[in-house]
N, C-alpha and C positions, 0 to 999 in steps of 0.2 A: 670687714673686709670680705672684698670682691671675691666671689666663686673660684679656686685655683681651677677646677678641671681635673681629669682623672689622670691626666698624664702630667702634672707641676706640680712643684711643691712637694707636701709631706707625701701626696698622692703618686709620687713618680718612684715609691720604692716599691709598692706591692697594693694594690688598692682592694678593696671586698667590699660587697655590698651586702649591707643588714638591715632587717626591719628594726625599727626603733619607735614606740609610742604610734603605732601605724603608718608611719615614715619612711621609705628608704633612705638609707644613705651611705655615703661614702667613707670609709674608713680605713686606718692602715692597722689600727689596733686587731691585736689576736690574729692579724696574719703572721704566716710564717717569715717572713723577711724582719716584722716589726721585732716579733718573740726572740729573734738570733741575735737584732740589735742591743735588747733590752738586757740580754744574757751578758753580751761580750762588751758594753760598755766600758767599764774599767781597761777594758783591754785594747780597744779598739781606738780611743782620742789620748791627744795631749789634752793638757788642759792650759787657760789663763785666767785668773782670780781679776774679775773687775766689781766696781762700786757703783752701783744706778747713779746718776747726776741726776738733779731735779727736771731737767726738759726733756728725759726719756722714761719719766715714771711711767708704770703699769703701760709701759709699751713695749713687750718682745719684738714688737714688726721694726720697729727704731733700733733698737738694740743691734739687731739682727742685721740691718742694714748698717751701721755703724762697723761692727767687725766684719761681713763677709760681702760686704757691697749690694746686699739684695735683701730685702725683707722676708724672701721666702721659707727662711731657716727659724723663724720664730717659733717652730713648735720644737725642735731640738732643744734650743735655751729652757722652754717650760720644763721638756722631759729632765732635762740630766740636771736641772734645779729643783724638783718634784716639786712644781706650781700650776696646780690644778686651772685657776683661775689669775687670769693676769694682775685683778684688783684686788688679789690678796698677797701677791708675790710682787716683785721688782719695785717696791716703793724706794724711796729716795734714800740713799746711802747705806743701801741692802748691798752686803758681797755676793756676789754670785760665780759661778764657774760658765765660761766661755769655752766650747770643747773647739779644738784647732783643728779643721778640714780642710782639704786639699780640694 
């Protein structure tokens, strides 16, 4: 996936820079906005249930595009479904929840 930059996609929330294995990376994990989002996840969103069809298996970006009209919310689908790696989740016929966002 192409770099989203600091002010697009997940980084539009609250980006922080951290060093990991000798490399500086941008992340939202452990930022105040991200931590607040996680704490309030059950109260912030209404959810829709979906089942993964064959043509979008292992592709949270395509699922995001189908539901939100943009692939930029792929990270939210992984977060709310507790999927750390898209190749371990988003399998054909798997049940996932889709947060309704405005």
